[in-house]
C-alpha positions in Angstrom: 90.5 83.2 100.2 88.4 86.1 102.0 90.8 87.4 104.3 88.7 89.4 107.3 90.9 92.6 108.9 91.0 92.7 112.8 92.8 96.1 114.7 95.2 95.7 116.0 95.2 97.4 120.6 94.8 100.8 120.6 97.7 103.0 120.9 99.3 106.4 121.2 99.9 106.4 117.2 102.3 107.8 114.5 104.7 106.8 111.2 107.9 107.4 112.6 110.3 110.5 112.5 110.9 110.0 109.1 107.9 110.8 107.3 104.5 112.9 108.5 101.7 111.9 110.4 98.3 113.1 110.0 94.6 112.4 111.5 92.1 112.2 108.6 88.5 113.9 109.4 85.1 113.2 107.3 83.2 116.8 106.8 81.4 116.5 110.1 84.6 115.8 112.1 84.6 112.1 112.3 87.5 110.5 112.6 88.1 108.4 109.4 92.0 106.8 109.6 95.5 108.1 109.0 98.0 109.1 106.8 101.9 108.5 106.8 103.1 111.4 104.1 106.3 111.8 102.1 106.2 115.0 101.7 108.8 117.5 99.5 107.8 121.4 99.9 108.7 123.1 96.5 108.7 127.2 97.5 105.9 129.3 97.9 105.6 131.6 94.6 105.0 135.2 95.4 102.4 137.3 94.1 99.5 133.9 95.2 96.9 133.5 97.7 99.6 132.8 100.6 102.4 132.6 98.6 100.3 129.4 96.3 103.0 126.9 97.5 104.8 124.5 95.7 104.5 120.4 97.2 104.9 116.7 95.7 103.7 114.3 98.4 102.5 110.3 98.4 101.4 108.1 100.8 99.9 105.2 103.0 96.7 105.4 104.7 94.2 103.4 106.3 91.2 103.6 108.2 87.3 102.8 108.3 84.8 104.2 106.2 80.9 103.8 106.1 81.6 100.5 104.1 84.2 99.3 106.5 88.3 99.2 106.7 90.1 100.5 103.8 93.7 101.1 102.6 95.2 103.2 100.1 98.7 104.5 98.5 98.2 107.7 96.5 100.6 110.6 95.1 99.5 114.2 94.6 100.9 117.5 93.4 100.2 121.7 93.9 102.1 123.7 91.7 101.9 126.4 89.7 102.0 125.1 86.0 100.6 121.4 86.4 97.6 122.5 89.2 96.6 120.3 92.1 96.1 116.3 90.9 96.6 113.2 92.4 95.4 109.8 92.2 94.2 107.3 95.5 94.8 103.4 94.6 93.0 101.0 97.3 94.8 98.3 98.7 92.4 95.2 98.1 92.0 91.3 98.7 93.0 91.6 102.8 89.2 91.6 103.5 89.1 95.8 103.0 85.7 97.3 101.9 86.9 100.2 99.4 88.2 99.2 96.3 89.3 101.2 92.9 91.4 104.2 92.2 89.6 107.4 92.1 91.3 111.2 91.3 91.3 113.8 94.0 92.6 117.6 94.2 94.9 118.5 97.0 94.9 122.2 98.6 97.5 122.8 100.7 97.6 126.8 102.4 100.5 126.5 104.7 104.0 127.5 103.0 106.1 124.8 105.3 108.0 121.3 105.0 105.1 120.3 107.3 101.7 122.1 107.0 99.2 121.8 109.4 96.5 120.2 107.0 95.6 119.1 103.7 92.3 119.5 102.2 91.4 116.2 99.9 88.5 117.2 97.6 88.1 115.9 93.8 86.7 112.5 94.3 87.3 112.4 98.0 85.9 115.2 101.0 88.8 114.4 103.3 90.9 116.9 106.0 94.3 115.3 107.0 95.6 117.2 109.9 98.9 117.1 111.3 99.8 115.1 114.4 102.7 113.9 116.9 100.6 111.1 117.7 96.7 110.0 117.3 95.1 107.1 119.5 94.4 104.6 116.8 93.9 101.1 116.3 96.2 100.2 112.9 95.0 97.2 110.4 97.6 94.3 110.6 99.7 94.5 107.1 98.1 93.3 104.3 99.9 90.3 102.4 98.4 91.0 98.5 98.1 94.7 96.4 94.6 94.2 94.6 94.0 94.7 91.1 93.8 98.9 91.6 97.9 98.9 92.2 100.9 96.8 90.2 101.8 94.3 92.1 105.9 93.1 93.0 107.0 90.1 95.2 110.1 90.2 96.6 113.0 87.9 97.1 116.4 88.2 98.4 119.4 89.6 95.8 119.5 87.2 93.1 115.8 86.0 93.2 116.0 83.0 95.2 114.3 81.8 98.3 111.3 82.4 99.3 108.8 85.1 98.7 110.0 87.7 101.7 107.4 90.9 101.0 105.0 92.5 98.5 105.6 95.9 97.0 102.2 97.8 96.2 103.3 100.6 93.3 101.4 103.8 91.7 102.3 105.3 88.8 101.3 109.1 88.0 100.8 111.3 85.3 104.7 112.8 85.8 106.5 109.7 85.2 107.1 108.6 88.7 106.1 105.9 90.7 105.6 104.9 94.5 104.8 102.1 96.6 104.1 101.0 99.7 105.7 97.7 101.0 105.6 95.1 103.6 107.0 91.9 104.8 109.4 90.1 107.1 113.3 89.4 106.5 115.4 86.6 108.4 114.9 86.3 111.6 111.2 87.1 111.6 112.1 90.9 111.7 108.9 92.9 109.6 109.2 95.9 108.1 106.6 99.0 106.2 107.9 101.6 103.6 107.1 104.3 101.5 109.0 104.5 98.6 109.8 106.5 95.2 111.6 106.3 91.5 111.7 108.7 89.4 111.9 107.6 85.9 112.7 111.2 84.6 116.1 110.7 85.8 119.8 109.1 84.3 117.3 108.9 80.9 119.0 106.6 78.3 118.6 105.5 75.3 117.3 102.2 75.1 115.0 99.7 77.4 117.3 98.5 80.0 118.2 101.8 82.4 118.9 102.0 85.9 116.9 104.3 87.6 117.5 106.0 91.8 115.1 106.0 93.9 114.2 106.8 97.7 112.8 105.4 100.7 111.6 105.3 104.3 110.7 103.3 106.7 107.1 103.6 108.4 108.0 103.2 112.5 105.6 102.2 115.0 104.5 98.4 116.6 101.8 97.5 113.8 104.7 98.1 110.8 107.9 96.7 111.6 111.1 97.2 114.3 113.0 98.7 111.1 113.1 102.0 111.5 115.5 103.1 108.2 115.9 106.6 105.8 117.0 105.6 102.5 117.5 109.0 101.1 117.0 110.1 97.4 119.4 108.1 94.5 120.9 105.7 97.3 118.1 103.0 95.8 118.9 102.1 92.1 116.5 100.1 90.2 118.2 97.8 87.1 115.6 95.8 85.2 116.6 92.2 84.8 117.5 91.1 81.2 115.0 88.5 81.7 112.2 91.4 81.2 110.2 89.8 84.4 111.7 91.5 87.4 113.9 94.8 89.3 117.4 94.0 90.2 117.4 96.5 93.7 120.9 97.4 94.8 122.7 100.7 96.7 121.3 100.9 100.2 119.2 98.2 99.6 120.0 94.3 97.8 117.1 92.6 96.9 115.1 91.6 93.7 111.8 92.4 92.6 109.3 90.1 90.2 105.8 90.4 89.2 103.4 87.4 90.7 103.6 84.0 89.0 99.8 84.3 89.3 99.3 87.7 88.7 96.3 89.5 89.6 94.1 90.9 86.5 95.9 94.1 85.9 97.9 94.7 82.5 101.2 96.5 82.1 101.3 99.6 84.5 103.8 102.7 83.6 106.4 101.6 86.2 107.0 98.3 84.8 107.1 99.7 81.0 108.5 103.0 81.7 111.5 102.3 83.6 112.3 99.5 80.6 111.3 101.9 77.8 111.7 105.5 78.6 111.4 106.7 75.1 107.8 105.4 74.2 105.6 108.2 73.6 103.4 106.7 76.7 106.2 107.5 78.4 106.5 111.0 77.1 103.6 112.8 77.7 
């Protein structure tokens, strides 16, 4: 079934108080979308150009390309030891015109917890500029993640009742996983958020090991009325005994599971390494 995208009316858009809002420009300066960015600043090393600030970041982005509308989930790092690298995976199946997964190279020169500009190279050529808000017509919330991301459907704790949302998960070479989530809970309240879980934390001897995570709501009229922040280690992921999903507890109380008719991707790093962190592919 083809789902068509119709942008909502334009308004003074921002991603809310828990993440940073960036407007995206093409090389010629033409606006190309927005990015809701969760960024961690790890300090600056002296002796390198402008101190060479180290960062890790992940984001949800959307906008319009030459081909048409797109949505993406991305993660990137900039460090002395590991260099600068990242991955962008496109959400697809809701009428988006862009699909696939590409490698990128971020360049951040500001030694700041809110850098004014982020340059994106590699497979993309973009400049992100920090803003308090931007006149933008957001896309409606997606209903599926597509083949470029691991998909989890969300139900209430215990796995009972209807599907109440989706989680579009991207995992990277550092064994960390990041997701964009959206849905509606009881009473019709809708939400959208960014989250992360770090398999390195609490490494255990066997496959059934809980992992901590964090999440931040995207707070705007298109995402929903929910506007909360859940700090590091406040959300706990525990694989279910049947191997089909995760009980998500702590600040949350929900059940994630793979769709009964999964999209055409194999088991992802998120699923494999949360369950079996001792495998070689989880310890590069």
